[in-house]
MDTraj code that builds the backbone (N, CA, C; nanometers):
import mdtraj as md
import numpy as np

residues = "MET GLN LYS TYR VAL ARG ILE CYS ILE LEU THR SER LEU CYS LEU THR LEU ALA SER CYS SER SER GLN ALA PRO LYS LYS SER ILE ASN THR ILE SER GLU ALA SER GLU SER LYS PRO LEU LEU THR SER THR VAL THR THR ASP SER PRO ASN GLN GLU SER GLN PRO ALA THR SER THR GLU ALA ASN LYS ALA LEU LYS PRO ILE ASP ALA ALA LYS LEU THR GLU PHE PHE ASN ALA LEU SER ASN LEU HIS THR GLY THR ALA GLY CYS SER LEU GLN ILE ALA GLY THR ALA ALA THR TRP LEU ASN GLU LEU CYS THR SER GLU ILE ASP TYR THR ASN LEU GLU GLU ALA PHE SER ALA TYR LEU SER GLN LEU LYS PRO GLU GLN LYS GLU THR LEU THR THR SER TYR GLU LEU LEU THR ASP TYR ALA ASP LYS LEU VAL THR ASN ASP LYS ASP VAL LEU ALA LEU ALA LYS ASP GLY GLY VAL GLU LEU ASN SER GLN ALA VAL LYS GLU THR TYR TRP GLN LYS VAL LYS ALA ALA ILE ASN ASP VAL LEU LYS ALA GLN LYS LEU THR SER PRO LYS GLU ALA ASN".split()
xyz = np.array([
    [4.1771, -9.5913, -2.6386],
    [4.0377, -9.6553, -2.6347],
    [3.9570, -9.5956, -2.5235],
    [3.9937, -9.5587, -2.4130],
    [3.9137, -9.4655, -2.3270],
    [3.8703, -9.3306, -2.3787],
    [3.9876, -9.2732, -2.4555],
    [3.9576, -9.1456, -2.5271],
    [3.8513, -9.1611, -2.6248],
    [3.8407, -9.2714, -2.7055],
    [3.7381, -9.3042, -2.7918],
    [3.6044, -9.2934, -2.7450],
    [3.5967, -9.3667, -2.6219],
    [3.4629, -9.3824, -2.5750],
    [3.4171, -9.2561, -2.5178],
    [3.5163, -9.1587, -2.4504],
    [3.4707, -9.0292, -2.4078],
    [3.4174, -8.9656, -2.5135],
    [3.4821, -8.9684, -2.6211],
    [3.4554, -8.8572, -2.7470],
    [3.3044, -8.9194, -2.7917],
    [3.2745, -9.0483, -2.8020],
    [3.1506, -9.0970, -2.8320],
    [3.0417, -9.0366, -2.7423],
    [3.0598, -9.0447, -2.5884],
    [2.9794, -9.0253, -2.5226],
    [2.9503, -8.8508, -2.5032],
    [3.0516, -8.7762, -2.5278],
    [3.0256, -8.6377, -2.5676],
    [2.9446, -8.5980, -2.6774],
    [2.9989, -8.6786, -2.7808],
    [2.9159, -8.6513, -2.9034],
    [2.7743, -8.6842, -2.8913],
    [2.7335, -8.7912, -2.8308],
    [2.6187, -8.8196, -2.7664],
    [2.5107, -8.7374, -2.7070],
    [2.5906, -8.6647, -2.6052],
    [2.5043, -8.5755, -2.5242],
    [2.5106, -8.4470, -2.6009],
    [2.5788, -8.4020, -2.6883],
    [2.5808, -8.2917, -2.7593],
    [2.4420, -8.3041, -2.8598],
    [2.4450, -8.4163, -2.9118],
    [2.3305, -8.4326, -3.0035],
    [2.2002, -8.4213, -2.9377],
    [2.1824, -8.4958, -2.8100],
    [2.0551, -8.5129, -2.7426],
    [2.0286, -8.3416, -2.6874],
    [2.1142, -8.2637, -2.6586],
    [2.1009, -8.1193, -2.6063],
    [2.0409, -8.0525, -2.7344],
    [2.1010, -8.0574, -2.8494],
    [2.0555, -7.9993, -2.9608],
    [1.9371, -8.0325, -3.0115],
    [1.8686, -8.1692, -2.9869],
    [1.7573, -8.2090, -3.0141],
    [1.6547, -8.1507, -2.9200],
    [1.6901, -8.1254, -2.7930],
    [1.5907, -8.0707, -2.6998],
    [1.5707, -7.9179, -2.7173],
    [1.6869, -7.8628, -2.7487],
    [1.6605, -7.7252, -2.7757],
    [1.5890, -7.6692, -2.9109],
    [1.5856, -7.7604, -3.0093],
    [1.5200, -7.7355, -3.1171],
    [1.3637, -7.7402, -3.1152],
    [1.3298, -7.8457, -3.0169],
    [1.1953, -7.8667, -2.9919],
    [1.1179, -7.7687, -2.8974],
    [1.1918, -7.7035, -2.7965],
    [1.1562, -7.6179, -2.7067],
    [1.0740, -7.5025, -2.7696],
    [1.1410, -7.4225, -2.8820],
    [1.0695, -7.3122, -2.9171],
    [0.9205, -7.3455, -2.9968],
    [0.9224, -7.4748, -3.0293],
    [0.7831, -7.5057, -3.0966],
    [0.6836, -7.5042, -3.0044],
    [0.7082, -7.5565, -2.9000],
    [0.6069, -7.5599, -2.7794],
    [0.5760, -7.4287, -2.7236],
    [0.6674, -7.3526, -2.7265],
    [0.6580, -7.1939, -2.6681],
    [0.5872, -7.1258, -2.7666],
    [0.5883, -7.1580, -2.9058],
    [0.5111, -7.0718, -3.0133],
    [0.3762, -7.1218, -2.9925],
    [0.3405, -7.2602, -2.9836],
    [0.2027, -7.2976, -2.9524],
    [0.1371, -7.2298, -2.8387],
    [0.2053, -7.2365, -2.7238],
    [0.1529, -7.1711, -2.5941],
    [0.1125, -7.0308, -2.6456],
    [0.2162, -6.9532, -2.6951],
    [0.1658, -6.7980, -2.7069],
    [0.0462, -6.7886, -2.8135],
    [0.0280, -6.8811, -2.9085],
    [-0.0530, -6.8747, -3.0090],
    [-0.2015, -6.9075, -2.9423],
    [-0.1972, -7.0017, -2.8623],
    [-0.3145, -7.0484, -2.7865],
    [-0.3706, -6.9359, -2.6898],
    [-0.2631, -6.8630, -2.6165],
    [-0.3155, -6.7473, -2.5568],
    [-0.3641, -6.6217, -2.6161],
    [-0.3066, -6.5986, -2.7477],
    [-0.3360, -6.4952, -2.8227],
    [-0.4822, -6.5228, -2.8677],
    [-0.5250, -6.6439, -2.8913],
    [-0.6491, -6.6725, -2.9304],
    [-0.7491, -6.6395, -2.8303],
    [-0.7206, -6.6836, -2.7079],
    [-0.8077, -6.6674, -2.5892],
    [-0.8302, -6.5428, -2.5556],
    [-0.7289, -6.4239, -2.5826],
    [-0.7505, -6.2937, -2.5529],
    [-0.8627, -6.2359, -2.5797],
    [-0.9196, -6.2400, -2.7021],
    [-1.0508, -6.1753, -2.7262],
    [-1.1699, -6.1970, -2.6429],
    [-1.1640, -6.3336, -2.6205],
    [-1.2851, -6.3931, -2.5286],
    [-1.2624, -6.3183, -2.3931],
    [-1.1539, -6.2963, -2.3347],
    [-1.1433, -6.2325, -2.1983],
    [-1.1646, -6.0914, -2.2163],
    [-1.1314, -6.0199, -2.3236],
    [-1.1712, -5.8789, -2.3409],
    [-1.3103, -5.8304, -2.3465],
    [-1.3778, -5.9248, -2.4175],
    [-1.5268, -5.9176, -2.4364],
    [-1.5927, -5.9556, -2.2854],
    [-1.5526, -6.0296, -2.2224],
    [-1.6095, -6.0599, -2.0709],
    [-1.5993, -5.9325, -1.9830],
    [-1.4685, -5.8768, -1.9953],
    [-1.4575, -5.7465, -1.9221],
    [-1.5422, -5.6402, -1.9592],
    [-1.5517, -5.6069, -2.0677],
    [-1.6083, -5.5006, -2.1393],
    [-1.7771, -5.5016, -2.1390],
    [-1.8177, -5.6170, -2.1134],
    [-1.9781, -5.6312, -2.0902],
    [-2.0332, -5.5716, -1.9795],
    [-2.1315, -5.4740, -2.0026],
    [-2.2037, -5.3856, -1.9342],
    [-2.2691, -5.4598, -1.7900],
    [-2.2492, -5.4209, -1.6752],
    [-2.3139, -5.4914, -1.5694],
    [-2.4452, -5.4435, -1.5419],
    [-2.5532, -5.5304, -1.5331],
    [-2.7053, -5.4842, -1.5422],
    [-2.7162, -5.4282, -1.4132],
    [-2.6477, -5.4320, -1.2997],
    [-2.6535, -5.3688, -1.1623],
    [-2.6600, -5.2084, -1.1916],
    [-2.5600, -5.1684, -1.2814],
    [-2.5356, -5.0322, -1.3043],
    [-2.6676, -4.9597, -1.3318],
    [-2.7564, -5.0438, -1.4073],
    [-2.8770, -4.9580, -1.4745],
    [-3.0024, -4.9649, -1.3747],
    [-2.9763, -5.0755, -1.2642],
    [-3.1139, -5.0775, -1.1975],
    [-3.1075, -4.9618, -1.0770],
    [-2.9787, -4.9152, -1.0357],
    [-2.9738, -4.8299, -0.9131],
    [-3.0751, -4.6866, -0.9658],
    [-3.0444, -4.6285, -1.0709],
    [-3.1348, -4.5158, -1.0847],
    [-3.2880, -4.5358, -1.0639],
    [-3.3269, -4.6548, -1.1450],
    [-3.4614, -4.6866, -1.1445],
    [-3.5202, -4.7045, -0.9675],
    [-3.4339, -4.7657, -0.8855],
    [-3.4673, -4.7768, -0.7634],
    [-3.4931, -4.6389, -0.6824],
    [-3.3984, -4.5356, -0.7265],
    [-3.3992, -4.3942, -0.6628],
    [-3.5444, -4.3269, -0.7037],
    [-3.5749, -4.3570, -0.8547],
    [-3.6801, -4.3041, -0.9058],
    [-3.8196, -4.3462, -0.8296],
    [-3.8186, -4.4697, -0.8152],
    [-3.9416, -4.5465, -0.7468],
    [-3.9559, -4.4842, -0.6008],
    [-3.8285, -4.4824, -0.5373],
    [-3.8500, -4.4130, -0.4106],
    [-3.9227, -4.2532, -0.4050],
    [-3.8755, -4.2009, -0.5029],
    [-3.9209, -4.0596, -0.5241],
    [-4.0697, -4.0348, -0.5285],
    [-4.1272, -4.1391, -0.6191],
    [-4.2489, -4.1505, -0.6476],
    [-4.3600, -4.1892, -0.5205],
    [-4.3015, -4.2365, -0.4266],
    [-4.3716, -4.2587, -0.3023],
    [-4.4269, -4.1327, -0.2290],
    [-4.3552, -4.0242, -0.2569],
    [-4.3929, -3.8851, -0.1718],
    [-4.5018, -3.8210, -0.2761],
    [-4.6106, -3.7961, -0.2127],
    [-4.7201, -3.7192, -0.2990],
    [-4.7112, -3.5797, -0.2978],
    [-4.6762, -3.5198, -0.4193],
    [-4.6395, -3.3835, -0.4275],
    [-4.7646, -3.2962, -0.3884],
    [-4.7390, -3.1950, -0.3095],
    [-4.8532, -3.0883, -0.2872],
    [-4.8362, -2.9469, -0.3453],
    [-4.9393, -2.8937, -0.3944],
    [-4.9241, -2.7638, -0.4625],
    [-4.9288, -2.6585, -0.3478],
    [-4.8277, -2.5520, -0.3597],
    [-4.8171, -2.4418, -0.2647],
    [-4.9585, -2.3919, -0.2653],
    [-5.0298, -2.3557, -0.3456],
    [-5.1551, -2.2862, -0.3556],
    [-5.2550, -2.3600, -0.2899],
    [-5.2511, -2.5191, -0.3019],
    [-5.3465, -2.5849, -0.2217],
    [-5.3154, -2.5853, -0.0798],
    [-5.1986, -2.5725, -0.0380],
    [-5.1378, -2.5651, 0.1206],
    [-5.2192, -2.4316, 0.1534],
    [-5.1963, -2.3378, 0.0882],
    [-5.2546, -2.1995, 0.1209],
    [-5.3920, -2.1962, 0.1496],
    [-5.4598, -2.2676, 0.0651],
    [-5.6092, -2.2902, 0.0722],
    [-5.6503, -2.3620, 0.1910],
    [-5.5685, -2.4535, 0.2298],
    [-5.5974, -2.5280, 0.3550],
    [-5.5885, -2.4420, 0.4808],
    [-5.4633, -2.3519, 0.4641],
    [-5.4504, -2.2828, 0.5860],
    [-5.5445, -2.1695, 0.5928],
    [-5.6030, -2.1088, 0.4934],
    [-5.6981, -2.0175, 0.5013],
    [-5.8283, -2.0624, 0.5435],
    [-5.8622, -2.1860, 0.5128],
    [-5.9956, -2.2510, 0.5664],
    [-5.9677, -2.2518, 0.6916],
    [-5.8350, -2.2794, 0.7599],
    [-5.8178, -2.2944, 0.9215],
    [-5.8257, -2.1663, 0.9754],
    [-5.8054, -2.0634, 0.9089],
    [-5.7881, -1.9154, 0.9574],
    [-5.9552, -1.8573, 0.9663],
    [-6.0219, -1.9085, 0.8749],
    [-6.1759, -1.8622, 0.8605],
    [-6.2583, -1.9487, 0.9285],
    [-6.2177, -2.0367, 1.0210],
    [-6.3187, -2.1124, 1.0998],
    [-6.3808, -2.0035, 1.1973],
    [-6.5148, -2.0167, 1.1940],
    [-6.5852, -1.9174, 1.2917],
    [-6.6106, -2.0146, 1.4312],
    [-6.5121, -2.0115, 1.5106],
    [-6.5597, -2.0842, 1.6285],
    [-6.6472, -1.9961, 1.7213],
    [-6.7166, -2.0886, 1.7908],
    [-6.8272, -2.0154, 1.8932],
    [-6.9694, -1.9542, 1.8267],
    [-6.9741, -1.9943, 1.6935],
    [-7.0825, -1.9325, 1.6116],
    [-7.1682, -2.0435, 1.5908],
    [-7.3044, -2.0201, 1.5485],
    [-7.4105, -2.1271, 1.4893],
    [-7.3329, -2.1916, 1.3823],
    [-7.3483, -2.3229, 1.3755],
    [-7.2998, -2.3971, 1.2502],
    [-7.1745, -2.4007, 1.2539],
    [-7.0762, -2.3796, 1.3477],
    [-6.9176, -2.3754, 1.3576],
    [-6.8974, -2.5397, 1.3525],
    [-6.9696, -2.6287, 1.4140],
    [-6.9338, -2.7643, 1.4045],
    [-6.9378, -2.8243, 1.2882],
    [-7.0310, -2.7752, 1.2019],
    [-7.0480, -2.8406, 1.0606],
    [-6.9177, -2.7772, 0.9877],
    [-6.8850, -2.6679, 1.0102],
    [-6.7629, -2.5984, 0.9302],
    [-6.6507, -2.6813, 0.9771],
    [-6.6209, -2.6980, 1.0920],
    [-6.5141, -2.7453, 1.1560],
    [-6.4846, -2.9064, 1.0904],
    [-6.6028, -2.9708, 1.1280],
    [-6.6151, -3.1154, 1.0817],
    [-6.5663, -3.1242, 0.9209],
    [-6.6345, -3.0344, 0.8603],
    [-6.6119, -3.0429, 0.7062],
    [-6.4695, -3.0167, 0.6812],
    [-6.4087, -2.8949, 0.7409],
    [-6.2583, -2.8768, 0.7072],
    [-6.1849, -2.9740, 0.7513],
    [-6.1865, -3.0470, 0.8734],
    [-6.1000, -3.1655, 0.8956],
    [-6.1267, -3.2707, 0.8096],
    [-6.2283, -3.2955, 0.7673],
    [-6.2404, -3.3918, 0.6705],
    [-6.1908, -3.3678, 0.5262],
    [-6.1775, -3.2528, 0.4833],
    [-6.1009, -3.2103, 0.3650],
    [-5.9372, -3.2180, 0.3801],
    [-5.9253, -3.1760, 0.5038],
    [-5.7661, -3.1999, 0.5385],
    [-5.7268, -3.3459, 0.5356],
    [-5.8120, -3.4489, 0.6007],
    [-5.7844, -3.5755, 0.5796],
    [-5.7842, -3.6192, 0.4413],
    [-5.8769, -3.6071, 0.3554],
    [-5.8969, -3.6438, 0.2426],
    [-5.7790, -3.6006, 0.1213],
    [-5.7182, -3.4791, 0.1696],
    [-5.6301, -3.4307, 0.0779],
    [-5.4836, -3.4719, 0.1226],
    [-5.4692, -3.4649, 0.2710],
    [-5.3212, -3.4862, 0.3164],
    [-5.2913, -3.6163, 0.3855],
    [-5.3940, -3.6891, 0.3954],
    [-5.3662, -3.7937, 0.4641],
    [-5.4059, -3.9326, 0.4019],
    [-5.4100, -3.9418, 0.2589],
    [-5.4172, -4.0628, 0.1832],
    [-5.3005, -4.1321, 0.1545],
    [-5.1878, -4.0527, 0.1274],
    [-5.0516, -4.1259, 0.1357],
    [-4.9377, -4.0332, 0.1740],
    [-4.8219, -4.0912, 0.1780],
    [-4.7173, -4.0128, 0.2201],
    [-4.6910, -3.8911, 0.1530],
    [-4.6642, -3.7734, 0.2119],
    [-4.6410, -3.6409, 0.1553],
    [-4.5058, -3.5757, 0.2055],
    [-4.4534, -3.4844, 0.1381],
    [-4.3468, -3.4198, 0.2083],
    [-4.3587, -3.3334, 0.3053],
    [-4.3440, -3.4079, 0.4251],
    [-4.3793, -3.3203, 0.5701],
    [-4.2792, -3.1982, 0.5713],
    [-4.1607, -3.2078, 0.5474],
    [-4.0822, -3.1058, 0.5511],
    [-4.1253, -2.9834, 0.4682],
    [-4.1887, -2.9963, 0.3374],
    [-4.2431, -2.9010, 0.2569],
    [-4.3660, -2.8502, 0.3170],
    [-4.4277, -2.9247, 0.4186],
    [-4.5566, -2.8910, 0.4772],
    [-4.5274, -2.7895, 0.5745],
    [-4.4205, -2.8134, 0.6562],
    [-4.3599, -2.7364, 0.7613],
    [-4.3385, -2.5936, 0.7091],
    [-4.2580, -2.5953, 0.6026],
    [-4.1805, -2.4893, 0.5419],
    [-4.3089, -2.3845, 0.5024],
    [-4.4169, -2.4406, 0.4429],
    [-4.5042, -2.3769, 0.3725],
    [-4.6070, -2.2942, 0.4953],
    [-4.6303, -2.3821, 0.6150],
    [-4.7091, -2.3556, 0.7062],
    [-4.6303, -2.2178, 0.8002],
    [-4.4984, -2.2403, 0.7878],
    [-4.4418, -2.1409, 0.8619],
    [-4.4279, -2.0286, 0.7818],
    [-4.4101, -2.0090, 0.6512],
    [-4.4266, -1.9171, 0.5931],
    [-4.5696, -1.8389, 0.5951],
    [-4.6662, -1.9221, 0.5956],
    [-4.8102, -1.8732, 0.5889],
    [-4.8257, -1.7893, 0.7468],
    [-4.7779, -1.8461, 0.8468],
    [-4.7798, -1.7794, 0.9769],
    [-4.7215, -1.6645, 0.9819],
    [-4.5965, -1.6349, 0.9246],
    [-4.5212, -1.5196, 0.9282],
    [-4.6047, -1.3966, 0.8610],
    [-4.6977, -1.4060, 0.7792],
    [-4.7695, -1.3068, 0.7148],
    [-4.8945, -1.2722, 0.8002],
    [-4.9269, -1.3355, 0.9150],
    [-5.0421, -1.3020, 0.9964],
    [-4.9933, -1.2116, 1.1273],
    [-5.1109, -1.1336, 1.1614],
    [-5.0603, -1.0612, 1.2715],
    [-5.0980, -1.1417, 1.4240],
    [-5.0511, -1.0860, 1.5003],
    [-5.0447, -1.1789, 1.6357],
    [-5.1825, -1.1996, 1.6727],
    [-5.3007, -1.1312, 1.6641],
    [-5.4397, -1.1857, 1.6946],
    [-5.4912, -1.2760, 1.5914],
    [-5.4303, -1.2741, 1.4649],
    [-5.4882, -1.3795, 1.3839],
    [-5.4043, -1.5273, 1.3998],
    [-5.2958, -1.5078, 1.4515],
    [-5.2252, -1.6193, 1.4775],
    [-5.2860, -1.6897, 1.6000],
    [-5.3471, -1.6024, 1.7062],
    [-5.3950, -1.6629, 1.8094],
    [-5.5463, -1.7229, 1.7644],
    [-5.6052, -1.6682, 1.6707],
    [-5.7279, -1.7313, 1.6265],
    [-5.7091, -1.8728, 1.5613],
    [-5.5942, -1.8683, 1.4824],
    [-5.5791, -1.9596, 1.3958],
    [-5.5380, -2.0934, 1.4822],
    [-5.4496, -2.0589, 1.6142],
    [-5.4264, -2.1534, 1.6894],
    [-5.5445, -2.2243, 1.7745],
    [-5.6367, -2.1613, 1.7953],
    [-5.7616, -2.2164, 1.8694],
    [-5.8513, -2.3001, 1.7581],
    [-5.8450, -2.2480, 1.6289],
    [-5.9318, -2.3211, 1.5377],
    [-5.8517, -2.4549, 1.5087],
    [-5.7169, -2.4482, 1.5033],
    [-5.6519, -2.5774, 1.4825],
    [-5.6617, -2.6898, 1.5905],
    [-5.6817, -2.6307, 1.6999],
    [-5.6905, -2.7203, 1.8060],
    [-5.8411, -2.7988, 1.7920],
    [-5.9348, -2.7124, 1.7647],
    [-6.0811, -2.7760, 1.7488],
    [-6.0673, -2.8653, 1.6160],
    [-5.9945, -2.8041, 1.5190],
    [-5.9859, -2.8935, 1.4001],
    [-5.9113, -3.0538, 1.4282],
    [-5.8222, -3.0477, 1.5005],
    [-5.7472, -3.1637, 1.5323],
    [-5.8384, -3.2717, 1.6141],
    [-5.9135, -3.1960, 1.7120],
    [-6.0106, -3.2742, 1.7942],
    [-6.1084, -3.3490, 1.6736],
    [-6.1591, -3.2768, 1.5938],
    [-6.2402, -3.3486, 1.5000],
    [-6.1975, -3.4557, 1.4026],
    [-6.0734, -3.4167, 1.3718],
    [-5.9760, -3.5084, 1.2803],
    [-5.9635, -3.6393, 1.3641],
    [-5.9303, -3.6062, 1.4772],
    [-5.8569, -3.7343, 1.5464],
    [-6.0030, -3.8533, 1.5512],
    [-6.1339, -3.7910, 1.5826],
    [-6.2491, -3.8734, 1.5826],
    [-6.2801, -3.9198, 1.4304],
    [-6.2490, -3.8353, 1.3269],
    [-6.2841, -3.8909, 1.1955],
    [-6.1953, -4.0117, 1.1659],
    [-6.0803, -4.0033, 1.1987],
    [-5.9811, -4.1009, 1.1416],
    [-6.0198, -4.2437, 1.2351],
    [-6.1004, -4.2357, 1.3458],
    [-6.1503, -4.3561, 1.4152],
    [-6.2778, -4.3921, 1.3698],
    [-6.3408, -4.3096, 1.2668],
    [-6.4556, -4.3475, 1.2093],
    [-6.5780, -4.3159, 1.3219],
    [-6.5512, -4.2201, 1.4050],
    [-6.6753, -4.1720, 1.5099],
    [-6.7935, -4.1328, 1.4200],
    [-6.9108, -4.1984, 1.4504],
    [-7.0310, -4.1847, 1.3515],
    [-7.0840, -4.0222, 1.3582],
    [-7.0747, -3.9924, 1.4876],
    [-7.1421, -3.8648, 1.5088],
    [-7.0676, -3.7404, 1.4265],
    [-6.9336, -3.7619, 1.4315],
    [-6.8510, -3.6584, 1.3657],
    [-6.8464, -3.6784, 1.2010],
    [-6.8619, -3.7997, 1.1551],
    [-6.8596, -3.8289, 1.0258],
    [-6.9886, -3.7738, 0.9722],
    [-7.0982, -3.7897, 1.0582],
    [-7.2178, -3.7281, 1.0142],
    [-7.2252, -3.5774, 1.0037],
    [-7.1527, -3.5208, 1.1120],
    [-7.1181, -3.3650, 1.0898],
    [-7.0684, -3.3258, 0.9837],
    [-6.9483, -3.3917, 0.9321],
    [-6.8793, -3.3580, 0.8274],
    [-6.9689, -3.3835, 0.7033],
    [-7.0397, -3.4784, 0.6933],
    [-7.1276, -3.4960, 0.5718],
    [-7.2276, -3.3939, 0.5379],
    [-7.2889, -3.3458, 0.6734],
    [-7.3828, -3.2324, 0.6670],
    [-7.3023, -3.0992, 0.6447],
    [-7.1725, -3.0988, 0.6745],
    [-7.0996, -2.9898, 0.6446],
    [-7.0573, -2.9632, 0.4971],
    [-7.1029, -3.0920, 0.4105],
    [-7.0750, -3.0920, 0.2604],
    [-6.9340, -3.1589, 0.2411],
    [-6.8694, -3.2373, 0.3388],
    [-6.7522, -3.3283, 0.2980],
    [-6.7777, -3.4575, 0.3509],
    [-6.7603, -3.5500, 0.2459],
    [-6.7895, -3.6962, 0.2922],
    [-6.6311, -3.7613, 0.3049],
    [-6.5900, -3.8150, 0.4339],
    [-6.4642, -3.8647, 0.4546],
    [-6.4370, -3.9779, 0.3718],
    [-6.3244, -3.9765, 0.2876],
    [-6.2849, -4.0917, 0.2236],
    [-6.2320, -4.2083, 0.3251],
    [-6.2895, -4.2719, 0.3978],
    [-6.2516, -4.3549, 0.5036],
    [-6.1749, -4.4590, 0.4493],
    [-6.1907, -4.5214, 0.3241],
    [-6.1215, -4.6027, 0.2837],
    [-5.9715, -4.5848, 0.2595],
    [-5.9438, -4.4628, 0.2133],
    [-5.8130, -4.4162, 0.1719],
    [-5.7271, -4.3543, 0.2770],
    [-5.8172, -4.2691, 0.3861],
    [-5.7388, -4.1979, 0.4703],
    [-5.6656, -4.2672, 0.5800],
    [-5.5545, -4.2556, 0.6352],
    [-5.4834, -4.3506, 0.7126],
    [-5.4522, -4.2580, 0.8462],
    [-5.4810, -4.3173, 0.9768],
    [-5.4441, -4.2395, 1.0877],
    [-5.3130, -4.2139, 1.1072],
    [-5.2208, -4.2936, 1.0422],
    [-5.0637, -4.2771, 1.0499],
    [-5.0087, -4.1590, 0.9684],
    [-5.0803, -4.1348, 0.8789],
    [-5.0548, -4.0535, 0.7806],
    [-5.1199, -3.8873, 0.8623],
    [-5.2053, -3.8975, 0.9183],
    [-5.2524, -3.7708, 1.0024],
    [-5.1719, -3.7527, 1.1224],
    [-5.1281, -3.8438, 1.1634],
    [-5.0543, -3.8222, 1.3036],
    [-4.9297, -3.7462, 1.2356],
    [-4.8805, -3.7761, 1.1220],
    [-4.7610, -3.7128, 1.0752],
    [-4.7768, -3.5874, 1.0433],
    [-4.9064, -3.5503, 0.9721],
    [-4.9435, -3.4173, 0.9404],
    [-4.9643, -3.3396, 1.0775],
    [-5.0047, -3.3866, 1.1645],
    [-5.0173, -3.3024, 1.2872],
    [-4.8984, -3.2766, 1.3744],
    [-4.8257, -3.3776, 1.3496],
    [-4.6702, -3.3590, 1.4162],
    [-4.6039, -3.2298, 1.3457],
    [-4.6169, -3.2385, 1.2111],
    [-4.5567, -3.1232, 1.1310],
    [-4.6210, -2.9959, 1.1833],
    [-4.7408, -2.9752, 1.1737],
    [-4.7865, -2.8676, 1.2178],
    [-4.7619, -2.8240, 1.3414],
    [-4.7850, -2.8964, 1.4613],
    [-4.7431, -2.8863, 1.5793],
    [-4.5863, -2.8415, 1.6084],
    [-4.4911, -2.8987, 1.5403],
    [-4.3680, -2.8532, 1.5442],
    [-4.3571, -2.6984, 1.5005],
    [-4.4184, -2.6445, 1.4018],
    [-4.4116, -2.5067, 1.3525],
    [-4.4707, -2.4202, 1.4598],
    [-4.5924, -2.4544, 1.5211],
    [-4.6622, -2.3844, 1.6161],
    [-4.5585, -2.3667, 1.7541],
    [-4.4955, -2.4737, 1.7792],
    [-4.4007, -2.4785, 1.9019],
    [-4.2856, -2.3978, 1.8779],
    [-4.2292, -2.3786, 1.7348],
    [-4.1162, -2.3034, 1.7260],
    [-4.1543, -2.1744, 1.7058],
    [-4.2649, -2.1269, 1.6802],
    [-4.3142, -1.9809, 1.6795],
    [-4.3840, -1.9652, 1.8366],
    [-4.3793, -2.0541, 1.9079],
    [-4.4195, -2.0213, 2.0432],
    [-4.6042, -1.9919, 2.0401],
    [-4.6495, -2.0850, 1.9483],
    [-4.7971, -2.0611, 1.9456],
    [-4.8596, -2.1865, 2.0114],
    [-4.8156, -2.2448, 2.1057],
    [-4.8780, -2.3771, 2.1632],
    [-5.0114, -2.3433, 2.2089],
    [-5.1085, -2.4296, 2.1819],
    [-5.2403, -2.4088, 2.2053],
    [-5.2560, -2.4052, 2.3831],
    [-5.3663, -2.3579, 2.4467],
    [-5.3916, -2.3468, 2.5956],
    [-5.3712, -2.4986, 2.6359],
    [-5.4291, -2.6021, 2.5849],
    [-5.4305, -2.7361, 2.6165],
    [-5.2717, -2.7845, 2.6305],
    [-5.2075, -2.7477, 2.5493],
    [-5.0745, -2.8218, 2.5484],
    [-4.9982, -2.7399, 2.6585],
    [-5.0307, -2.6045, 2.6562],
    [-4.9475, -2.5253, 2.7638],
    [-4.9879, -2.5853, 2.9154],
    [-5.0930, -2.6214, 2.9237],
    [-5.1366, -2.6953, 3.0717],
    [-5.0428, -2.8287, 3.0775],
])
top = md.Topology()
chain = top.add_chain()
for i, resn in enumerate(residues, 1):
    res = top.add_residue(resn, chain, resSeq=i)
    for name in ("N", "CA", "C"):
        top.add_atom(name, md.element.get_by_symbol(name[0]), res)
traj = md.Trajectory(xyz[None], top)
C-alpha cells in the first residue's frame, strides 16, 4: 500500500513539472517578441540629430560679425593723414581737429580688430625715415589731445573740426572704442621706442 501511495505522489509531481516546463517557453517567446517590437522605437530615438550641434556654428559666426573689418588701404590713408599734419603752421588746428574727427568717425563707432590695427601701423612705421617718425609722433600727440576732447563733446573742438570740414558723428562714436584705438597705437610707438615727450617725462 505504501509503495502504491509513493508511486502516485511521484506520478503527480512529474505531471506538475511537465506542465510548468511546457508553459515557460511560451512566456519567454512573448517577452522576446515584445522586446523586438520596441527596438525600432529605441533606435529611432538614438539616431535623432541633436539641435545643439547645429546651434554652435551659428554662435561662432555671430561673434565674428561683431568685429568691424577695416581695409588696409583705409588704414594707410589714416596714417598718411597723420604724417601730413602741419603742426605749428597757420590753420593747423583746423586740420588736426578735422583729422581727429575722421579717425573717430571711422575707427570708433564699433569694435574693430585692434591686433590688425597694430600690425598695420607697425608696418607703416617701418617704411618711414627717423625724422618722419619723429614728426608723426608729434602729430599723433596733438591728434590725441583733440580726439580726447571731441569724444567728450568739447564745443570749441567740435566747432574746429566742423570748420575743418569734418562733423563728428557724436551719436555713434564711443569713448571706450577710442581708448582702445589709442592704446593699440601707443603700444606700437612704445615697442619702437617712439614715445612722445609728454610720456617720456
